[in-house]
VOPAGU-2260 file (C-alpha; in pm, 1 decimal, decimal comma):
REM VOPAGU-2260
SITE   aa  ch    i         X         Y         Z
SITE  UNK   A    0    4006,5   -6058,4    1221,7
SITE  UNK   A    1    4011,6   -6098,4     846,8
SITE  UNK   A    2    3673,6   -6268,4     841,9
SITE  UNK   A    3    3514,7   -5994,2    1058,9
SITE  UNK   A    4    3671,1   -5720,5     849,0
SITE  UNK   A    5    3546,9   -5875,3     529,3
SITE  UNK   A    6    3193,7   -5905,5     663,3
SITE  UNK   A    7    3190,4   -5543,6     776,3
SITE  UNK   A    8    3323,6   -5432,3     443,1
SITE  UNK   A    9    3063,1   -5629,5     253,3
SITE  UNK   A   10    2783,8   -5477,7     459,5
SITE  UNK   A   11    2913,1   -5130,9     391,8
SITE  UNK   A   12    2919,5   -5194,7      20,4
SITE  UNK   A   13    2568,6   -5336,6      20,3
SITE  UNK   A   14    2436,4   -5017,8     177,9
SITE  UNK   A   15    2627,6   -4798,2     -64,6
SITE  UNK   A   16    2505,0   -4990,4    -364,7
SITE  UNK   A   17    2135,2   -4996,5    -275,9
SITE  UNK   A   18    1906,9   -4961,7    -580,3
SITE  UNK   A   19    1812,9   -4613,8    -709,9
SITE  UNK   A   20    1448,2   -4712,7    -672,9
SITE  UNK   A   21    1492,8   -4769,2    -297,8
SITE  UNK   A   22    1685,8   -4445,5    -254,7
SITE  UNK   A   23    1416,6   -4252,1    -443,3
SITE  UNK   A   24    1151,1   -4418,9    -232,5
SITE  UNK   A   25    1321,6   -4309,9      87,6
SITE  UNK   A   26    1361,2   -3956,2     -49,3
SITE  UNK   A   27     994,8   -3934,4    -147,6
SITE  UNK   A   28     889,5   -4064,2     193,8
SITE  UNK   A   29    1114,5   -3811,7     370,0
SITE  UNK   A   30     971,5   -3529,0     156,8
SITE  UNK   A   31     615,2   -3621,4     251,3
SITE  UNK   A   32     709,4   -3643,7     619,9
SITE  UNK   A   33     872,6   -3299,2     612,1
SITE  UNK   A   34     571,2   -3160,8     426,2
SITE  UNK   A   35     328,9   -3298,4     683,8
SITE  UNK   A   36     536,5   -3165,3     974,8
SITE  UNK   A   37     562,1   -2816,4     825,5
SITE  UNK   A   38     191,2   -2802,7     747,0
SITE  UNK   A   39     111,6   -2900,2    1106,8
SITE  UNK   A   40     350,1   -2630,4    1233,7
SITE  UNK   A   41     207,2   -2364,3    1004,1
SITE  UNK   A   42    -158,7   -2448,7    1064,4
SITE  UNK   A   43     -97,3   -2485,5    1438,0
SITE  UNK   A   44      70,5   -2145,2    1465,6
SITE  UNK   A   45    -206,0   -1984,0    1261,7
SITE  UNK   A   46    -482,7   -2136,8    1475,2
SITE  UNK   A   47    -308,2   -2031,4    1796,0
SITE  UNK   A   48    -273,0   -1675,4    1664,6
SITE  UNK   A   49    -638,3   -1655,1    1563,8
SITE  UNK   A   50    -799,8   -1823,8    1862,8
SITE  UNK   A   51    -569,9   -1804,4    2167,2
SITE  UNK   A   52    -565,6   -1464,4    2335,4
SITE  UNK   A   53    -216,9   -1326,1    2383,9
SITE  UNK   A   54     -33,7   -1578,6    2164,4
SITE  UNK   A   55      12,0   -1350,1    1862,1
SITE  UNK   A   56     123,3   -1058,6    2081,4
SITE  UNK   A   57     372,5   -1281,6    2266,0
SITE  UNK   A   58     505,2   -1413,8    1934,9
SITE  UNK   A   59     532,2   -1068,4    1773,6
SITE  UNK   A   60     714,2    -916,9    2070,6
SITE  UNK   A   61     931,2   -1213,2    2177,5
SITE  UNK   A   62     993,4   -1453,8    1887,7
SITE  UNK   A   63     959,0   -1243,2    1572,3
SITE  UNK   A   64    1230,3    -990,8    1678,1
SITE  UNK   A   65    1476,9   -1281,3    1680,1
SITE  UNK   A   66    1387,8   -1353,2    1317,7
SITE  UNK   A   67    1437,8    -987,4    1224,1
SITE  UNK   A   68    1771,9    -977,5    1403,3
SITE  UNK   A   69    1898,3   -1291,6    1228,7
SITE  UNK   A   70    1732,8   -1340,1     890,2
SITE  UNK   A   71    1666,3    -968,6     841,7
SITE  UNK   A   72    2018,6    -877,3     944,0
SITE  UNK   A   73    2166,0   -1143,6     712,8
SITE  UNK   A   74    1978,6   -1034,8     400,9
SITE  UNK   A   75    2026,4    -673,1     503,7
SITE  UNK   A   76    2395,5    -717,3     417,0
SITE  UNK   A   77    2306,5    -731,1      46,7
SITE  UNK   A   78    2296,8    -385,7    -119,2
SITE  UNK   A   79    2002,8    -495,1    -335,9
SITE  UNK   A   80    1660,4    -646,2    -270,2
SITE  UNK   A   81    1767,2   -1007,2    -218,0
SITE  UNK   A   82    1410,6   -1134,9    -208,8
SITE  UNK   A   83    1340,4    -991,5    -553,0
SITE  UNK   A   84    1631,2   -1176,9    -712,2
SITE  UNK   A   85    1559,4   -1495,6    -519,5
SITE  UNK   A   86    1209,3   -1479,8    -667,0
SITE  UNK   A   87    1345,3   -1459,5   -1020,9
SITE  UNK   A   88    1584,3   -1747,9    -951,8
SITE  UNK   A   89    1304,9   -1954,5    -796,4
SITE  UNK   A   90    1076,3   -1900,7   -1096,9
SITE  UNK   A   91    1355,2   -1995,3   -1339,6
SITE  UNK   A   92    1443,8   -2302,7   -1132,6
SITE  UNK   A   93    1078,2   -2409,4   -1112,9
SITE  UNK   A   94    1036,6   -2384,0   -1489,6
SITE  UNK   A   95    1357,5   -2581,7   -1545,4
SITE  UNK   A   96    1255,1   -2856,6   -1302,2
SITE  UNK   A   97     908,2   -2885,1   -1458,1
SITE  UNK   A   98    1057,2   -2926,7   -1804,9
SITE  UNK   A   99    1317,6   -3170,2   -1667,2
SITE  UNK   A  100    1046,9   -3379,4   -1496,6
SITE  UNK   A  101     833,7   -3388,8   -1814,0
SITE  UNK   A  102    1131,4   -3503,1   -2021,1
SITE  UNK   A  103    1213,1   -3776,6   -1767,5
SITE  UNK   A  104     853,7   -3897,1   -1760,6
SITE  UNK   A  105     829,9   -3908,6   -2142,9
SITE  UNK   A  106    1165,3   -4080,9   -2193,1
SITE  UNK   A  107    1121,0   -4337,7   -1915,5
SITE  UNK   A  108     760,8   -4462,4   -1929,8
SITE  UNK   A  109     850,4   -4762,5   -1713,0
SITE  UNK   A  110     945,5   -4531,8   -1426,7
SITE  UNK   A  111     672,9   -4272,7   -1488,1
SITE  UNK   A  112     505,8   -4330,8   -1152,8
SITE  UNK   A  113     835,5   -4282,6    -968,3
SITE  UNK   A  114     914,7   -3953,2   -1142,2
SITE  UNK   A  115     563,1   -3821,9   -1087,6
SITE  UNK   A  116     578,7   -3906,7    -718,1
SITE  UNK   A  117     921,1   -3744,9    -687,3
SITE  UNK   A  118     804,3   -3428,7    -864,0
SITE  UNK   A  119     484,7   -3403,4    -660,9
SITE  UNK   A  120     660,3   -3469,0    -329,4
SITE  UNK   A  121     923,9   -3206,7    -409,0
SITE  UNK   A  122     661,8   -2950,4    -508,8
SITE  UNK   A  123     455,7   -3014,1    -195,0
SITE  UNK   A  124     762,1   -2992,1      27,1
SITE  UNK   A  125     863,8   -2660,3    -133,0
SITE  UNK   A  126     509,4   -2524,5     -94,7
SITE  UNK   A  127     502,1   -2624,9     272,2
SITE  UNK   A  128     832,5   -2445,7     334,3
SITE  UNK   A  129     693,3   -2130,2     170,4
SITE  UNK   A  130     370,5   -2152,9     371,9
SITE  UNK   A  131     558,6   -2200,6     699,1
SITE  UNK   A  132     795,1   -1910,9     635,4
SITE  UNK   A  133     500,1   -1687,8     552,2
SITE  UNK   A  134     311,7   -1791,5     865,2
SITE  UNK   A  135     605,3   -1747,2    1102,6
SITE  UNK   A  136     743,5   -1429,0     946,4
SITE  UNK   A  137     415,9   -1257,2     866,4
SITE  UNK   A  138      83,6   -1435,7     914,6
SITE  UNK   A  139      86,7   -1468,0    1294,2
SITE  UNK   A  140     158,9   -1097,4    1335,8
SITE  UNK   A  141    -173,1    -997,3    1177,9
SITE  UNK   A  142    -342,5   -1100,3    1502,5
SITE  UNK   A  143    -124,6    -916,9    1753,8
SITE  UNK   A  144    -254,7    -631,6    1968,4
SITE  UNK   A  145    -318,1    -319,6    1754,6
SITE  UNK   A  146     -68,0     -35,0    1770,6
SITE  UNK   A  147    -360,2     198,5    1838,2
SITE  UNK   A  148    -413,0      24,5    2171,8
SITE  UNK   A  149     -44,6      43,2    2258,2
SITE  UNK   A  150     -37,3     416,0    2182,5
SITE  UNK   A  151    -348,3     481,6    2391,3
SITE  UNK   A  152    -565,8     619,5    2114,0
SITE  UNK   A  153    -937,2     646,1    2200,2
SITE  UNK   A  154   -1038,4     432,4    1902,4
SITE  UNK   A  155   -1378,9     344,9    2044,9
SITE  UNK   A  156   -1501,6     702,4    2017,3
SITE  UNK   A  157   -1700,7     832,5    1723,0
SITE  UNK   A  158   -1590,4    1145,0    1542,8
SITE  UNK   A  159   -1787,3    1409,1    1357,3
SITE  UNK   A  160   -1760,3    1557,4    1010,5
SITE  UNK   A  161   -1631,3    1875,1    1175,4
SITE  UNK   A  162   -1346,8    1683,4    1339,4
SITE  UNK   A  163   -1259,5    1534,2    1000,3
SITE  UNK   A  164   -1259,3    1887,3     858,8
SITE  UNK   A  165   -1033,1    2000,6    1143,0
SITE  UNK   A  166    -788,5    1721,8    1058,9
SITE  UNK   A  167    -788,6    1825,5     692,8
SITE  UNK   A  168    -712,4    2186,9     786,4
SITE  UNK   A  169    -428,0    2070,6    1009,8
SITE  UNK   A  170    -281,7    1858,5     729,6
SITE  UNK   A  171    -322,0    2139,8     475,8
SITE  UNK   A  172    -128,3    2373,8     703,5
SITE  UNK   A  173     149,3    2117,7     745,0
SITE  UNK   A  174     170,9    2038,7     373,8
SITE  UNK   A  175     180,6    2408,7     283,9
SITE  UNK   A  176     450,3    2479,4     544,2
SITE  UNK   A  177     686,1    2208,0     426,4
SITE  UNK   A  178     619,8    2272,7      57,9
SITE  UNK   A  179     803,6    2601,8     113,9
SITE  UNK   A  180    1100,0    2418,9     269,7
SITE  UNK   A  181    1165,3    2146,2      12,2
SITE  UNK   A  182    1265,4    2159,1    -350,9
SITE  UNK   A  183     946,8    2111,4    -551,4
SITE  UNK   A  184    1055,2    2293,8    -869,0
SITE  UNK   A  185     726,7    2477,3    -830,6
SITE  UNK   A  186     542,9    2151,6    -905,0
SITE  UNK   A  187     652,8    1819,4    -757,4
SITE  UNK   A  188     903,4    1708,5    -498,8
SITE  UNK   A  189    1232,1    1606,6    -654,1
SITE  UNK   A  190    1486,3    1364,0    -513,2
SITE  UNK   A  191    1678,2    1580,3    -272,7
SITE  UNK   A  192    1866,2    1320,6     -69,1
SITE  UNK   A  193    2051,3    1003,7    -164,6
SITE  UNK   A  194    2007,4     852,0     179,8
SITE  UNK   A  195    1627,5     860,8     187,8
SITE  UNK   A  196    1597,9     499,6     310,3
SITE  UNK   A  197    1853,5     563,5     584,6
SITE  UNK   A  198    1667,1     877,9     690,8
SITE  UNK   A  199    1347,8     674,7     715,8
SITE  UNK   A  200    1519,4     424,2     944,4
SITE  UNK   A  201    1636,6     712,2    1163,5
SITE  UNK   A  202    1278,1     837,3    1177,2
SITE  UNK   A  203    1152,5     492,7    1282,3
SITE  UNK   A  204    1425,3     464,4    1545,3
SITE  UNK   A  205    1330,7     806,4    1675,8
SITE  UNK   A  206     967,0     698,7    1703,3
SITE  UNK   A  207    1088,9     384,0    1877,2
SITE  UNK   A  208    1211,7     609,7    2155,9
SITE  UNK   A  209     845,3     688,5    2230,5
SITE  UNK   A  210     703,1     341,5    2174,5
SITE  UNK   A  211     888,4      34,1    2295,3
SITE  UNK   A  212     711,3    -183,3    2039,2
SITE  UNK   A  213     889,8      10,8    1760,9
SITE  UNK   A  214    1235,0      16,1    1920,6
SITE  UNK   A  215    1527,2    -197,1    1810,6
SITE  UNK   A  216    1706,0    -299,0    1492,3
SITE  UNK   A  217    1577,8    -212,1    1143,4
SITE  UNK   A  218    1726,0    -381,1     833,4
SITE  UNK   A  219    1799,6    -152,9     539,4
SITE  UNK   A  220    1501,4     -68,8     319,4
SITE  UNK   A  221    1572,6    -141,5     -47,6
SITE  UNK   A  222    1433,0     -30,4    -378,7
SITE  UNK   A  223    1307,4    -291,5    -623,1
SITE  UNK   A  224    1512,6    -311,4    -943,7
SITE  UNK   A  225    1211,7    -383,3   -1169,0
SITE  UNK   A  226     988,6    -120,2   -1013,5
SITE  UNK   A  227     797,8     -76,6   -1339,8
SITE  UNK   A  228     616,4    -400,6   -1260,8
SITE  UNK   A  229     514,0    -248,9    -926,4
SITE  UNK   A  230     377,7      52,0   -1114,3
SITE  UNK   A  231     173,9    -180,4   -1336,5
SITE  UNK   A  232      13,7    -331,9   -1026,3
SITE  UNK   A  233      -6,4       5,8    -845,0
SITE  UNK   A  234     209,5    -120,3    -559,6
SITE  UNK   A  235     420,4     133,3    -370,0
SITE  UNK   A  236     599,3    -104,0    -136,7
SITE  UNK   A  237     609,3    -461,0     -16,5
SITE  UNK   A  238     733,2    -653,9     285,9
SITE  UNK   A  239     910,8    -975,4     187,9
SITE  UNK   A  240     846,8   -1235,9     459,8
SITE  UNK   A  241    1095,8   -1481,7     310,1
SITE  UNK   A  242    1397,9   -1255,4     338,5
SITE  UNK   A  243    1247,4   -1021,7     600,9
SITE  UNK   A  244    1309,8    -712,3     386,5
SITE  UNK   A  245    1126,1    -383,6     341,9
SITE  UNK   A  246    1113,7    -304,5     -30,6
SITE  UNK   A  247     979,4      -0,1    -210,4
SITE  UNK   A  248     895,7     118,7    -560,8
SITE  UNK   A  249    1179,3     338,0    -687,5
SITE  UNK   A  250     971,3     477,0    -976,0
SITE  UNK   A  251     668,8     595,2    -779,8
SITE  UNK   A  252     609,5     968,0    -716,3
SITE  UNK   A  253     889,2    1080,8    -487,7
SITE  UNK   A  254     669,8    1252,6    -230,1
SITE  UNK   A  255     506,1     917,5    -141,6
SITE  UNK   A  256     828,1     719,8     -92,8
SITE  UNK   A  257     917,2     821,2     266,2
SITE  UNK   A  258     573,8     721,6     396,1
SITE  UNK   A  259     595,6     401,0     191,2
SITE  UNK   A  260     937,6     307,6     328,9
SITE  UNK   A  261     833,8     369,1     688,2
SITE  UNK   A  262     512,5     176,3     623,2
SITE  UNK   A  263     710,8    -130,4     516,4
SITE  UNK   A  264     956,9     -87,8     803,9
SITE  UNK   A  265     667,1     -95,0    1049,1
SITE  UNK   A  266     589,6    -447,3     925,9
SITE  UNK   A  267     936,9    -542,7    1051,5
SITE  UNK   A  268     811,7    -463,7    1401,2
SITE  UNK   A  269     522,8    -703,8    1360,9
SITE  UNK   A  270     250,8    -449,4    1275,1
SITE  UNK   A  271      99,4    -599,7     962,8
SITE  UNK   A  272    -238,6    -422,8     943,5
SITE  UNK   A  273    -230,3    -172,4     661,0
SITE  UNK   A  274    -410,0     111,0     838,1
SITE  UNK   A  275    -176,9      84,3    1137,5
SITE  UNK   A  276     134,0      60,3     920,0
SITE  UNK   A  277      24,5     378,8     744,2
SITE  UNK   A  278     -39,0     550,3    1076,6
SITE  UNK   A  279     299,5     447,1    1219,2
SITE  UNK   A  280     468,2     572,6     900,9
SITE  UNK   A  281     277,7     900,5     927,4
SITE  UNK   A  282     392,8     952,5    1287,6
SITE  UNK   A  283     752,4     859,9    1204,9
SITE  UNK   A  284     775,4    1098,7     909,8
SITE  UNK   A  285     576,2    1379,6    1071,2
SITE  UNK   A  286     790,7    1382,4    1385,8
SITE  UNK   A  287    1123,2    1309,0    1214,1
SITE  UNK   A  288    1257,2    1664,7    1202,1
SITE  UNK   A  289    1345,1    1598,6     835,8
SITE  UNK   A  290    1177,7    1842,7     593,4
SITE  UNK   A  291    1131,2    1589,5     311,1
SITE  UNK   A  292     986,8    1326,3     543,1
SITE  UNK   A  293     757,3    1584,1     705,5
SITE  UNK   A  294     638,6    1700,5     363,6
SITE  UNK   A  295     568,2    1338,9     271,1
SITE  UNK   A  296     373,7    1280,4     593,2
SITE  UNK   A  297     144,1    1580,8     558,0
SITE  UNK   A  298      97,7    1563,8     179,9
SITE  UNK   A  299      38,7    1189,9     151,8
SITE  UNK   A  300    -188,6    1186,7     458,1
SITE  UNK   A  301    -382,2    1481,9     316,0
SITE  UNK   A  302    -473,9    1274,3       9,8
SITE  UNK   A  303    -636,4    1013,0     232,5
SITE  UNK   A  304    -813,3    1274,4     444,8
SITE  UNK   A  305    -946,8    1467,3     143,7
SITE  UNK   A  306   -1088,5    1146,9      -6,6
SITE  UNK   A  307   -1272,8    1081,4     319,8
SITE  UNK   A  308   -1389,8    1442,5     353,6
SITE  UNK   A  309   -1528,8    1444,3       1,3
SITE  UNK   A  310   -1778,5    1173,2      98,7
SITE  UNK   A  311   -1931,0    1379,7     382,8
SITE  UNK   A  312   -1898,1    1740,6     261,5
SITE  UNK   A  313   -2087,6    1933,6      -3,1
SITE  UNK   A  314   -1907,5    2031,8    -322,0
SITE  UNK   A  315   -1899,7    2394,3    -206,1
SITE  UNK   A  316   -1743,9    2314,6     133,2
SITE  UNK   A  317   -1493,5    2076,9     -22,0
SITE  UNK   A  318   -1392,6    2337,8    -282,5
SITE  UNK   A  319   -1346,1    2596,0      -9,6
SITE  UNK   A  320   -1116,7    2367,0     186,2
SITE  UNK   A  321    -923,2    2271,8    -127,4
SITE  UNK   A  322    -866,8    2640,5    -207,5
SITE  UNK   A  323    -644,0    2671,1     100,4
SITE  UNK   A  324    -393,8    2420,4     -40,2
SITE  UNK   A  325     -76,3    2579,9    -179,3
SITE  UNK   A  326     -12,5    2574,1    -557,2
SITE  UNK   A  327     290,6    2346,3    -505,4
SITE  UNK   A  328      87,2    2083,7    -322,7
SITE  UNK   A  329    -194,9    2105,7    -577,5
SITE  UNK   A  330      60,3    2053,7    -853,1
SITE  UNK   A  331     191,1    1752,2    -662,1
SITE  UNK   A  332    -157,9    1602,9    -647,7
SITE  UNK   A  333    -218,4    1670,9   -1018,2
SITE  UNK   A  334     111,7    1510,1   -1116,1
SITE  UNK   A  335      32,9    1212,2    -894,3
SITE  UNK   A  336    -303,1    1163,5   -1065,1
SITE  UNK   A  337    -148,1    1186,3   -1410,4
SITE  UNK   A  338     122,6     939,5   -1315,1
SITE  UNK   A  339    -119,9     668,3   -1200,9
SITE  UNK   A  340    -362,1     721,0   -1490,2
SITE  UNK   A  341    -107,2     549,2   -1712,1
SITE  UNK   A  342    -148,5     233,1   -1506,0
SITE  UNK   A  343    -527,8     204,1   -1498,6
SITE  UNK   A  344    -522,0    -135,8   -1666,4
SITE  UNK   A  345    -679,4    -480,9   -1618,1
SITE  UNK   A  346    -349,9    -592,3   -1463,4
SITE  UNK   A  347    -384,6    -328,9   -1191,9
SITE  UNK   A  348    -748,6    -426,9   -1133,0
SITE  UNK   A  349    -652,1    -791,9   -1093,0
SITE  UNK   A  350    -372,6    -696,9    -851,8
SITE  UNK   A  351    -625,3    -494,0    -650,5
SITE  UNK   A  352    -859,6    -793,2    -624,8
SITE  UNK   A  353    -574,7   -1024,0    -526,3
SITE  UNK   A  354    -462,3    -782,7    -254,8
SITE  UNK   A  355    -818,9    -747,1    -132,6
SITE  UNK   A  356    -858,9   -1124,0    -105,2
SITE  UNK   A  357    -523,8   -1157,6      67,9
SITE  UNK   A  358    -611,4    -898,8     333,4
SITE  UNK   A  359    -947,2   -1063,6     398,7
SITE  UNK   A  360    -774,7   -1401,3     442,8
SITE  UNK   A  361    -551,1   -1246,0     708,1
SITE  UNK   A  362    -838,3   -1126,5     924,1
SITE  UNK   A  363    -887,2    -777,9     774,4
SITE  UNK   A  364   -1249,4    -838,5     686,2
SITE  UNK   A  365   -1292,8    -513,6     493,2
SITE  UNK   A  366    -998,2    -592,9     265,3
SITE  UNK   A  367    -839,5    -297,0      88,8
SITE  UNK   A  368   -1093,6     -66,7     253,0
SITE  UNK   A  369    -884,3    -115,0     567,6
SITE  UNK   A  370    -643,0     145,4     426,9
SITE  UNK   A  371    -918,3     401,8     487,0
SITE  UNK   A  372    -906,7     340,3     862,2
SITE  UNK   A  373    -577,1     528,5     849,8
SITE  UNK   A  374    -787,6     847,1     850,1
SITE  UNK   A  375    -971,6     729,0    1160,4
SITE  UNK   A  376    -641,8     681,6    1344,2
SITE  UNK   A  377    -519,6    1026,8    1240,5
SITE  UNK   A  378    -839,7    1181,4    1374,8
SITE  UNK   A  379    -801,6    1001,0    1707,1
SITE  UNK   A  380    -441,4    1119,8    1726,5
SITE  UNK   A  381    -544,6    1474,5    1637,0
SITE  UNK   A  382    -815,8    1481,6    1902,9
SITE  UNK   A  383    -589,4    1337,7    2172,5
SITE  UNK   A  384    -265,5    1520,2    2097,3
SITE  UNK   A  385    -271,7    1799,0    1837,8
SITE  UNK   A  386    -602,6    1964,7    1925,7
SITE  UNK   A  387    -519,9    1955,0    2296,2
SITE  UNK   A  388    -179,5    2119,4    2239,9
SITE  UNK   A  389    -334,6    2399,9    2033,2
SITE  UNK   A  390    -579,9    2501,5    2305,7
């Protein structure tokens, strides 16, 4: 018994005291294996979403809700935008590790190759984790069935300049009506409710009663602490696929925030296309029964519609239509223009190009111009629902 025990003990010690070089080698090998597996998973899921009919829709309606109900619910417990602070921590950690690796490489030239391999393998493994999380929590959903199809909109039909004008008139009437019901101080909408984000979730839940694809749990929408950076890049809101959070710019013009929040919340139901997210947000706010949200829906949507109408109407016709807008709404538009003029910088232009490239990479071939299709969807909705009801 003593001899057997001693042998077993010796073996245990030999494993425990293996050389650091061997342990590092095993760690590097494991990191490369994990990296390869995650890349295969991410690329495989992306290819299935792009080329296999029905896969993205199945994933968005069956698998992604589980992620929202677990990861989204977990990070939803934090009263702040967890993804924002994790980003700052990640950047600080990355800088520290880079400096640490450089110091190690300089001080230990004999083990330079080992440290380089360890740094590279760690960086690749981290990048593969980020890519996989993005693909599973965001990328696949870009290729699901459009919300316009689910809502039965006649998107294949062409519309006329007159129908665009009719939509503008409808939006002008709505904006004017709700401008009289909210506190605009005679100029711009002021923060009238502390629970704006909660009201937006109620609006989305209410819309979910009409559309099953929008029903279910919504994590809390959260404002970004350093929203000034979002202003510099002209970003109103952002969906964080790593923490599954809907975040919004707390310093942007107040009238645009409800539509922005609902836009980001729609991404949490797997609708990633920007035009459709805008349209879902418009429906949620417009039909919410909340004066501030309704004002946001009509006023923000009117900006998009007027920009489209200006390209097809003469200056005289456009001026005539614009004359029907109430002084409060005109003041809102003027204040909005002045606000964003301060951020017409090279940084904003670069951010625009980056966003354009990102959207193209996700199958939205017209890039940031896809936001303009929001007007198309409103016209289809107007023709199918609003115009019919008014007859």
